[in-house]
Backbone as CSV, one residue per row, in Angstrom:
resi,resn,N_x,N_y,N_z,CA_x,CA_y,CA_z,C_x,C_y,C_z
1,VAL,47.865,-32.676,-18.161,48.034,-31.766,-18.845,47.925,-31.688,-20.421
2,VAL,47.182,-30.484,-21.024,47.367,-30.660,-22.282,47.306,-29.539,-22.790
3,GLY,48.243,-29.163,-23.627,48.130,-27.448,-23.966,49.167,-27.494,-25.942
4,ASN,50.125,-26.538,-25.827,50.945,-26.934,-27.134,52.700,-26.325,-26.330
5,LYS,53.584,-26.639,-26.957,54.773,-26.466,-27.063,55.643,-26.077,-28.194
6,GLU,56.383,-25.098,-28.247,56.901,-24.851,-29.281,58.254,-25.607,-29.438
7,VAL,58.650,-26.127,-30.607,59.901,-26.696,-30.845,60.657,-26.418,-32.152
8,THR,61.768,-26.156,-32.044,62.744,-25.432,-32.873,62.428,-26.617,-34.239
9,ASP,62.367,-25.677,-35.010,62.225,-26.191,-36.705,61.233,-26.848,-37.053
10,GLU,60.236,-26.757,-35.826,58.754,-27.636,-35.762,57.457,-26.858,-36.133
11,GLY,57.749,-25.765,-35.453,56.500,-25.241,-35.233,55.992,-25.492,-33.947
12,SER,54.794,-25.307,-33.768,54.235,-25.636,-32.209,53.612,-27.366,-31.893
13,ASN,54.157,-27.855,-31.173,53.291,-29.245,-31.187,52.554,-29.427,-29.947
14,ILE,51.943,-30.489,-30.410,50.590,-30.763,-29.118,51.441,-30.972,-27.559
15,TYR,51.026,-30.993,-26.703,51.995,-30.922,-25.397,51.008,-32.009,-24.562
16,LEU,51.271,-32.665,-23.901,50.908,-33.867,-23.006,51.744,-34.082,-21.874
17,ALA,51.845,-33.544,-20.450,51.787,-34.243,-19.083,51.266,-34.686,-18.507
18,LYS,52.049,-35.719,-17.803,50.706,-36.278,-16.455,51.669,-35.876,-15.074
19,LEU,51.070,-35.034,-14.604,51.951,-34.586,-12.549,51.332,-35.974,-11.681
20,SER,51.939,-35.684,-10.682,51.442,-36.393,-9.474,50.700,-35.580,-8.689
21,PRO,50.539,-36.041,-7.771,49.164,-35.222,-6.741,50.203,-33.981,-6.049
22,THR,51.273,-34.387,-6.065,52.090,-33.041,-5.317,52.691,-32.212,-6.517
23,GLY,52.161,-32.434,-7.738,52.828,-31.680,-8.837,53.980,-31.507,-9.562
24,ASN,54.456,-32.752,-9.408,55.689,-33.701,-9.898,55.186,-33.498,-11.288
25,VAL,56.099,-33.536,-12.429,55.804,-34.043,-13.584,56.453,-35.188,-13.640
26,LEU,55.401,-36.820,-13.682,55.829,-37.915,-14.496,55.779,-37.951,-15.773
27,TRP,55.593,-37.642,-16.496,56.189,-37.967,-17.424,55.482,-36.609,-18.788
28,GLU,56.290,-36.755,-19.847,55.941,-35.741,-21.154,55.945,-36.252,-22.219
29,ALA,55.094,-35.714,-23.095,54.478,-36.147,-24.709,54.305,-34.839,-25.121
30,ASP,55.285,-34.791,-26.694,54.463,-33.983,-27.466,54.565,-34.532,-29.088
31,TYR,53.791,-33.622,-29.881,53.143,-34.238,-30.979,53.114,-33.656,-32.114
32,GLY,53.935,-33.367,-32.994,53.546,-32.608,-34.433,53.327,-33.298,-35.446
33,HIS,52.279,-32.925,-36.010,51.651,-33.809,-36.851,51.931,-33.351,-38.707
34,TYR,52.074,-32.317,-38.585,53.048,-32.025,-39.910,54.216,-30.956,-39.693
35,GLN,55.150,-30.985,-40.262,56.336,-30.650,-40.025,56.340,-29.212,-40.638
36,GLY,56.637,-28.059,-39.527,56.881,-26.600,-39.683,55.084,-26.153,-39.174
37,THR,54.130,-26.813,-39.263,52.722,-26.237,-39.183,52.415,-26.323,-37.127
38,ASP,51.804,-25.448,-36.517,51.063,-24.944,-35.840,50.169,-26.142,-34.739
39,ASP,50.372,-27.151,-34.448,49.518,-27.821,-33.614,48.921,-27.785,-32.331
40,HIS,47.944,-27.738,-31.778,47.703,-26.972,-30.394,46.806,-28.127,-29.471
41,GLY,46.751,-28.824,-28.534,46.493,-29.383,-27.443,44.780,-28.171,-27.223
42,ILE,43.669,-29.288,-27.211,42.655,-28.512,-26.693,41.684,-28.734,-25.624
43,ASP,41.694,-29.917,-25.513,40.907,-30.758,-24.412,41.641,-31.944,-24.193
44,LEU,41.040,-33.013,-22.980,41.685,-34.078,-22.756,40.837,-34.751,-22.181
45,ALA,40.535,-36.290,-21.796,39.844,-37.070,-21.488,39.944,-38.571,-21.059
46,ILE,39.920,-38.946,-20.416,40.523,-40.337,-19.891,39.682,-41.779,-20.000
47,ASN,39.604,-42.672,-20.794,38.952,-43.641,-20.797,38.841,-44.544,-19.660
48,SER,37.592,-45.605,-20.279,37.835,-46.811,-19.070,38.738,-47.489,-18.601
49,VAL,39.541,-47.729,-19.483,41.295,-48.094,-19.186,42.182,-47.436,-18.838
50,GLY,41.918,-46.202,-18.724,43.064,-44.933,-18.415,43.818,-44.825,-19.426
51,GLU,43.205,-44.589,-20.991,44.120,-44.310,-22.246,43.826,-42.511,-22.023
52,LEU,44.559,-41.736,-22.706,44.223,-40.732,-22.608,43.811,-40.263,-24.303
53,VAL,42.721,-39.298,-24.232,42.573,-38.989,-25.972,42.292,-37.179,-25.643
54,VAL,43.134,-36.869,-26.687,43.517,-35.555,-26.801,42.677,-35.209,-28.340
55,LEU,41.868,-33.652,-27.839,41.160,-33.192,-29.029,41.992,-32.141,-29.371
56,GLY,42.609,-31.922,-30.297,43.495,-30.790,-30.674,43.295,-30.072,-31.955
57,THR,44.257,-29.122,-32.673,43.965,-28.652,-34.211,45.446,-29.177,-34.832
58,THR,45.238,-29.643,-35.731,46.703,-29.368,-37.210,46.453,-28.344,-38.313
59,VAL,47.099,-27.797,-38.878,47.108,-27.229,-40.449,47.349,-28.424,-41.583
60,ASN,46.450,-27.978,-42.371,46.232,-28.789,-43.703,45.813,-27.880,-44.615
61,GLN,47.028,-27.904,-45.700,46.751,-27.109,-46.810,46.277,-25.778,-46.311
62,GLY,46.532,-25.083,-45.392,46.419,-23.520,-45.072,45.065,-23.773,-44.136
63,ASN,44.294,-24.709,-43.948,43.026,-25.018,-43.236,43.282,-25.318,-41.677
64,LYS,42.947,-24.808,-40.679,43.005,-25.361,-39.257,41.942,-26.125,-39.072
65,ILE,42.198,-27.744,-38.722,41.132,-28.736,-39.101,41.384,-29.860,-37.557
66,PRO,40.437,-30.243,-37.020,40.636,-31.300,-35.934,41.418,-32.390,-36.139
67,LEU,42.355,-32.795,-35.048,42.835,-33.541,-34.697,42.804,-34.107,-33.551
68,VAL,42.539,-35.900,-33.442,42.430,-36.291,-31.914,43.496,-37.410,-32.234
69,VAL,44.148,-37.718,-31.165,45.171,-38.386,-30.805,45.266,-39.013,-29.456
70,LYS,45.520,-40.158,-29.488,45.584,-41.477,-28.151,46.413,-41.666,-28.025
71,TYR,46.696,-41.590,-26.252,48.067,-42.384,-25.692,47.671,-42.948,-25.035
72,ASN,48.632,-44.068,-24.392,48.177,-45.011,-23.202,48.681,-44.514,-21.925
73,SER,48.761,-44.744,-20.910,48.608,-44.266,-19.241,49.868,-44.005,-19.597
74,SER,50.724,-44.600,-20.323,52.496,-43.907,-20.056,53.430,-43.025,-20.576
75,GLY,51.952,-42.363,-21.596,52.733,-41.320,-22.881,52.656,-41.988,-23.965
76,THR,52.611,-43.018,-24.482,53.086,-43.466,-25.735,51.652,-43.279,-26.738
77,ARG,52.106,-42.816,-28.203,51.365,-42.314,-28.487,50.652,-43.716,-29.103
78,LEU,49.131,-43.713,-29.339,48.698,-45.404,-30.082,48.455,-44.620,-31.417
79,TRP,47.564,-43.870,-31.530,47.243,-43.806,-33.111,46.769,-41.893,-33.218
80,GLU,46.593,-41.153,-34.314,46.144,-39.967,-34.512,45.238,-40.155,-35.501
81,SER,44.360,-39.380,-35.256,43.110,-39.238,-36.724,42.710,-37.645,-37.062
82,GLU,43.037,-37.620,-38.243,43.001,-35.806,-39.078,42.009,-36.019,-39.270
83,LEU,40.972,-34.857,-39.248,39.713,-35.281,-40.255,39.676,-34.275,-41.469
84,SER,40.834,-34.693,-42.220,40.556,-33.829,-43.390,39.506,-34.110,-44.523
85,SER,38.975,-35.153,-44.036,38.350,-35.529,-45.003,36.904,-34.636,-45.242
86,LEU,36.399,-33.601,-44.001,35.575,-32.519,-43.941,35.506,-31.546,-44.424
87,GLY,36.217,-31.054,-45.855,36.322,-30.084,-46.340,37.505,-28.914,-46.066
88,SER,37.220,-28.308,-46.723,37.932,-27.118,-46.832,37.846,-26.119,-45.802
89,PHE,37.405,-26.298,-44.792,37.082,-25.169,-43.913,37.798,-24.722,-42.841
90,GLU,37.661,-23.577,-41.837,38.520,-23.364,-40.882,37.905,-24.068,-39.592
91,TYR,38.184,-25.098,-38.467,37.400,-25.592,-37.794,38.300,-25.019,-36.121
92,ALA,37.203,-24.570,-35.136,37.648,-24.339,-34.093,37.072,-25.229,-33.204
93,PRO,38.038,-26.474,-32.779,37.119,-27.473,-31.602,37.371,-26.934,-30.391
94,VAL,36.425,-27.125,-29.452,36.093,-27.026,-28.284,36.211,-27.748,-26.963
95,ASN,35.557,-28.853,-27.277,35.569,-29.532,-26.137,35.321,-31.223,-26.643
96,LEU,35.771,-32.361,-25.966,35.607,-33.653,-25.911,34.850,-34.257,-25.234
97,ASP,33.945,-35.308,-25.570,33.599,-36.360,-24.024,33.596,-37.718,-24.704
98,LEU,33.685,-38.714,-23.634,33.349,-40.314,-24.126,32.207,-41.008,-23.864
99,ASP,31.985,-41.674,-24.609,30.703,-42.473,-23.781,31.075,-43.890,-23.210
100,GLU,29.943,-44.429,-22.941,30.209,-45.567,-22.011,31.169,-46.743,-22.609
101,SER,31.139,-46.826,-23.943,32.145,-47.676,-24.760,33.557,-47.271,-25.369
102,ASP,33.701,-46.107,-24.587,34.952,-45.575,-25.282,34.726,-44.282,-26.238
103,ALA,33.394,-44.520,-27.327,33.772,-44.010,-28.674,33.738,-42.170,-28.145
104,ILE,34.495,-41.698,-29.062,34.504,-40.154,-28.818,33.796,-39.326,-29.399
105,TYR,33.744,-38.274,-29.007,32.630,-36.909,-29.489,33.063,-35.819,-29.315
106,PHE,32.995,-35.001,-30.130,33.675,-33.427,-30.410,32.860,-32.499,-30.859
107,THR,32.886,-31.653,-30.225,32.269,-30.290,-30.900,33.114,-29.568,-31.618
108,THR,32.802,-28.629,-32.558,33.578,-27.249,-33.304,32.536,-26.216,-33.549
109,GLN,33.397,-25.377,-33.581,32.934,-24.246,-34.636,33.500,-23.740,-35.941
110,ARG,32.782,-23.916,-37.108,33.461,-24.087,-38.300,32.799,-22.660,-39.493
111,ASP,33.759,-22.676,-39.918,33.091,-21.570,-41.149,32.458,-22.011,-42.061
112,ALA,31.169,-21.442,-42.609,30.330,-21.581,-43.628,30.773,-21.128,-44.704
113,ILE,29.803,-21.972,-45.927,30.032,-21.194,-47.575,29.489,-20.004,-47.405
114,SER,28.655,-19.540,-46.331,27.932,-18.250,-46.547,29.165,-16.800,-45.753
115,GLY,30.070,-17.588,-45.200,30.946,-16.646,-44.455,30.619,-16.560,-42.882
116,ASP,29.310,-17.423,-42.586,29.385,-17.079,-41.302,29.608,-18.400,-40.219
117,LYS,29.321,-18.648,-39.363,30.040,-19.850,-38.422,28.548,-20.875,-38.040
118,VAL,28.722,-22.205,-38.485,27.992,-22.898,-38.372,28.934,-23.952,-36.732
119,ILE,27.887,-24.879,-36.053,28.275,-25.836,-34.854,28.135,-27.238,-35.294
120,THR,29.121,-27.871,-35.341,29.642,-29.362,-35.820,29.562,-29.983,-34.721
121,ALA,29.193,-31.726,-34.980,29.299,-32.114,-34.197,30.097,-33.520,-34.563
122,HIS,31.121,-34.479,-34.058,31.426,-35.659,-35.168,32.033,-36.741,-33.830
123,LYS,31.746,-38.023,-34.428,31.977,-39.136,-33.481,33.039,-39.937,-33.981
124,LEU,33.688,-40.567,-33.230,35.079,-41.440,-33.889,34.672,-42.793,-33.062
125,ASN,35.371,-43.858,-33.342,35.297,-44.992,-32.522,36.536,-45.448,-31.484
126,THR,36.613,-46.008,-31.247,37.834,-46.489,-30.328,39.162,-46.280,-31.042
127,GLY,38.999,-46.426,-32.373,40.423,-46.904,-33.223,41.038,-45.691,-34.028
128,GLY,39.573,-44.490,-33.668,39.899,-42.969,-34.100,39.328,-43.176,-35.599
129,VAL,38.417,-44.048,-36.288,37.944,-44.301,-37.660,36.793,-43.332,-37.211
130,PHE,36.660,-41.853,-38.300,35.537,-41.242,-38.191,34.034,-41.886,-38.861
131,LEU,32.976,-41.719,-37.437,31.631,-42.397,-37.946,30.414,-41.037,-38.709
132,TRP,30.732,-40.398,-37.986,29.777,-39.799,-38.362,29.988,-37.946,-38.149
133,SER,29.612,-36.514,-38.887,29.740,-35.807,-38.728,28.119,-34.847,-38.842
134,ALA,27.968,-33.711,-38.153,26.699,-33.373,-38.157,27.084,-31.917,-37.747
135,THR,26.079,-30.913,-38.729,26.395,-29.512,-38.618,25.083,-29.023,-38.754
136,TYR,25.035,-27.680,-38.060,23.714,-26.944,-37.427,23.857,-25.537,-37.709
137,ASP,22.902,-25.200,-38.196,23.182,-23.692,-38.958,21.696,-23.012,-37.827
138,TYR,21.697,-21.682,-37.543,20.361,-21.270,-36.984,20.280,-19.977,-37.626
139,GLY,19.641,-19.973,-38.894,19.328,-19.119,-39.432,20.712,-18.070,-40.066
140,GLY,21.584,-19.006,-40.443,22.031,-18.218,-41.210,23.085,-17.049,-40.430
141,GLY,23.388,-17.475,-39.136,24.084,-16.159,-38.752,25.009,-16.903,-37.901
142,VAL,25.839,-16.267,-36.600,27.026,-16.517,-36.192,26.691,-18.066,-34.719
143,ASN,27.083,-19.292,-35.033,26.384,-20.091,-34.262,27.855,-20.488,-33.254
144,LEU,27.814,-20.299,-32.012,29.308,-20.789,-31.325,28.835,-22.206,-30.466
145,PRO,29.721,-22.874,-30.154,29.150,-23.933,-29.201,30.638,-23.705,-28.201
146,THR,29.756,-24.260,-26.660,30.233,-24.124,-25.662,30.684,-25.010,-25.106
147,GLU,29.992,-26.099,-25.050,30.342,-27.648,-24.420,29.580,-28.482,-25.189
148,LEU,30.203,-29.775,-25.080,29.599,-31.180,-25.209,29.356,-31.883,-24.308
149,ILE,28.013,-32.556,-23.983,28.169,-33.363,-23.144,27.423,-34.680,-23.400
150,LEU,27.744,-35.888,-22.978,26.718,-36.978,-22.744,25.788,-36.820,-21.928
151,ASN,24.415,-37.188,-22.234,23.604,-37.160,-21.268,23.335,-38.360,-20.507
152,SER,22.537,-39.035,-19.250,22.290,-40.451,-18.734,21.756,-41.099,-20.162
153,GLU,21.212,-40.849,-20.638,20.838,-41.538,-21.499,21.865,-41.745,-23.029
154,GLY,23.081,-41.475,-23.058,23.719,-41.164,-24.208,23.706,-40.447,-25.485
155,ALA,22.164,-39.601,-24.967,22.311,-38.353,-26.112,23.547,-37.200,-25.888
156,VAL,23.694,-36.884,-27.326,24.607,-35.762,-27.437,24.327,-34.449,-26.706
157,ILE,24.762,-33.555,-25.943,23.964,-32.583,-25.973,25.138,-31.469,-25.884
158,ILE,24.915,-30.454,-27.022,25.372,-29.047,-27.083,24.969,-28.137,-26.829
159,GLY,25.827,-26.883,-25.727,25.331,-25.964,-25.275,25.888,-24.482,-26.065
160,GLY,25.367,-23.735,-26.645,25.909,-22.659,-27.354,24.990,-21.607,-27.316
161,LEU,25.368,-20.141,-28.667,24.647,-19.626,-28.384,24.766,-19.151,-30.159
162,CYS,23.309,-18.795,-30.281,22.882,-19.070,-32.003,22.591,-17.456,-32.200
163,SER,22.794,-17.067,-33.236,22.228,-15.877,-33.995,21.558,-16.105,-35.134
164,ASP,20.482,-15.224,-35.252,20.156,-15.479,-36.817,20.554,-14.154,-37.852
165,GLN,19.770,-14.363,-38.932,20.448,-13.325,-39.852,20.208,-11.858,-39.258
166,LEU,19.486,-11.443,-38.535,19.430,-10.032,-38.034,19.990,-9.982,-37.139
167,GLY,20.702,-10.740,-36.421,21.664,-10.379,-35.019,21.101,-10.581,-33.887
168,GLU,19.571,-11.459,-34.059,19.216,-11.499,-32.619,19.817,-12.891,-32.081
169,ALA,20.178,-12.958,-31.185,21.019,-13.781,-30.036,20.071,-14.663,-29.239
170,SER,20.535,-16.318,-29.402,19.673,-17.045,-28.021,20.708,-17.711,-27.739
171,VAL,20.212,-18.552,-26.325,21.255,-19.568,-25.513,20.672,-20.253,-26.196
172,THR,21.532,-21.532,-26.543,20.933,-22.618,-27.249,21.214,-23.973,-26.744
173,THR,20.399,-25.045,-26.707,20.568,-26.362,-26.229,20.300,-27.248,-27.314
174,LEU,21.282,-28.029,-28.096,20.592,-28.976,-28.756,20.783,-30.259,-28.735
175,LYS,20.081,-31.424,-28.883,20.026,-33.219,-28.393,20.367,-33.833,-29.662
176,LEU,21.308,-34.495,-29.845,21.672,-35.106,-31.106,21.996,-36.919,-30.856
177,ASN,21.382,-37.168,-31.825,21.243,-38.842,-31.436,22.201,-39.367,-31.755
178,ASN,23.293,-40.254,-31.011,24.865,-40.564,-31.031,24.852,-41.856,-32.191
179,SER,23.920,-42.077,-32.499,23.957,-43.194,-33.539,24.547,-42.659,-34.964
180,ASP,23.824,-41.599,-35.219,24.092,-41.199,-36.683,24.275,-39.344,-36.605
181,GLY,24.157,-38.639,-35.273,24.094,-37.236,-35.034,22.923,-36.665,-35.447
182,SER,21.979,-37.234,-35.785,20.810,-36.622,-36.073,20.188,-35.743,-35.240
183,LEU,20.007,-34.554,-35.579,19.072,-33.655,-34.442,17.750,-34.152,-33.987
184,SER,17.471,-34.579,-32.629,16.438,-34.827,-31.685,15.624,-33.639,-31.669
185,SER,16.254,-32.411,-30.701,15.705,-31.215,-30.404,16.711,-29.998,-30.320
186,SER,16.062,-29.087,-30.316,16.613,-27.803,-30.260,15.950,-26.478,-29.246
187,HIS,16.540,-26.141,-28.509,15.810,-25.373,-27.902,16.661,-23.735,-28.216
188,HIS,15.791,-22.848,-28.126,16.456,-21.594,-28.550,16.187,-20.442,-27.204
189,HIS,16.922,-19.559,-26.448,16.026,-19.005,-25.179,16.565,-17.627,-25.441
190,THR,15.617,-16.845,-25.683,16.197,-15.395,-26.042,14.860,-14.499,-24.655
191,SER,15.322,-13.465,-24.452,15.004,-12.605,-23.490,14.566,-11.220,-23.927
192,SER,13.490,-10.677,-23.430,13.462,-9.325,-23.667,13.856,-8.108,-22.893
193,SER,14.589,-8.774,-21.636,15.470,-7.858,-20.833,16.732,-7.639,-20.606
194,TYR,17.275,-9.029,-21.584,18.829,-9.117,-21.678,19.196,-9.466,-23.102
195,THR,20.273,-9.078,-23.436,21.182,-9.238,-25.237,22.172,-10.561,-24.146
196,TYR,21.712,-11.775,-24.750,22.814,-12.364,-24.593,23.951,-12.073,-25.167
197,GLU,25.585,-12.111,-25.066,26.935,-11.941,-25.679,27.751,-13.228,-25.696
198,LYS,27.905,-13.676,-24.591,28.811,-14.674,-24.640,28.876,-15.746,-23.665
199,PRO,28.522,-17.067,-24.235,27.981,-18.013,-23.664,29.698,-18.722,-22.942
200,SER,29.641,-19.075,-21.937,30.682,-19.732,-21.347,31.072,-21.274,-21.234
201,ASP,30.104,-21.500,-20.692,30.149,-23.260,-20.206,28.428,-23.690,-20.235
202,MET,28.394,-24.613,-20.195,27.337,-25.710,-19.597,27.635,-27.351,-18.609
203,LEU,26.425,-27.634,-18.237,26.721,-28.437,-17.448,25.002,-28.985,-17.466
204,LEU,25.172,-30.259,-17.295,24.090,-31.329,-16.655,24.191,-31.904,-15.612
205,ASP,22.656,-31.657,-14.788,22.999,-32.321,-13.582,22.370,-33.953,-13.618
206,ASN,21.940,-34.675,-12.581,21.761,-35.813,-12.222,20.441,-36.327,-12.766
207,THR,19.793,-35.256,-12.937,18.571,-35.269,-13.999,18.449,-35.098,-15.166
208,ASP,19.726,-34.810,-16.076,19.613,-34.054,-17.022,19.266,-32.826,-17.388
209,GLN,19.038,-31.987,-16.423,18.357,-30.768,-16.496,19.965,-30.215,-17.071
210,VAL,19.599,-29.238,-18.008,21.022,-28.460,-18.885,21.062,-27.063,-17.794
211,TYR,22.133,-26.500,-17.262,22.560,-25.167,-17.268,23.673,-24.545,-17.816
212,HIS,23.043,-23.023,-18.019,23.884,-22.364,-19.047,24.488,-21.186,-18.379
213,THR,25.515,-20.642,-18.383,26.430,-19.322,-18.004,26.865,-18.845,-18.735
214,GLY,27.150,-17.629,-18.591,27.651,-16.487,-19.895,27.878,-15.172,-19.420
215,ALA,27.719,-14.341,-20.285,27.491,-12.749,-19.871,26.320,-12.263,-21.053
216,ALA,25.624,-11.369,-20.140,24.671,-10.925,-21.104,24.828,-9.096,-20.703
217,ASN,23.859,-8.754,-21.584,24.013,-7.051,-21.474,22.430,-6.473,-21.042
218,ASP,22.337,-5.977,-19.902,20.778,-5.525,-19.945,20.706,-4.094,-20.634
219,GLY,21.735,-3.251,-21.184,21.369,-2.172,-22.027,21.535,-0.765,-20.794
220,THR,22.064,-1.535,-19.863,22.143,-0.150,-18.987,23.805,0.252,-18.969
């Protein structure tokens, strides 16, 4: 279980707990990156050796930024990686995934200089070292990621909703190269019958076909 915990005089800390199959708490851990700031746990993954990787947020110089924390299987913190080198932007992390070598990938929505929102993707190695960052902006509008998943070939697939400067929204699928974050392909689906409003999730089947779900308005 991952989330956040209010701590007196410390703000909100990232909270992590392990439960038994019957729901009993086996151990708990919380972590505050900076004194008095609000840190939140967003997503959680378990790597091939049973270590826990938490994607969350912290606040640095007034900006909400991504924070990745790794724990061993007993809840002892191994390292934390604050991605403050990514500039003075507000980030909203969405989810993370791990590849076969336990490298870490995650996606966020980030403020853009223009005032709109862009999709970002990031890769860290198993020691928490930042390897690359990629940014995607479709037409200068609002871009919202819903999910990042690695497909069977190791490519980074990001689903979401993108809108152009005129406000026309499309269900979006991005494919990134896992070695450097470069964009391999992008697909934007629009409809004459529906206005897409809010995507909520994406998944891949065993042949790497992509499925999106969310909310749409048919105008009635």
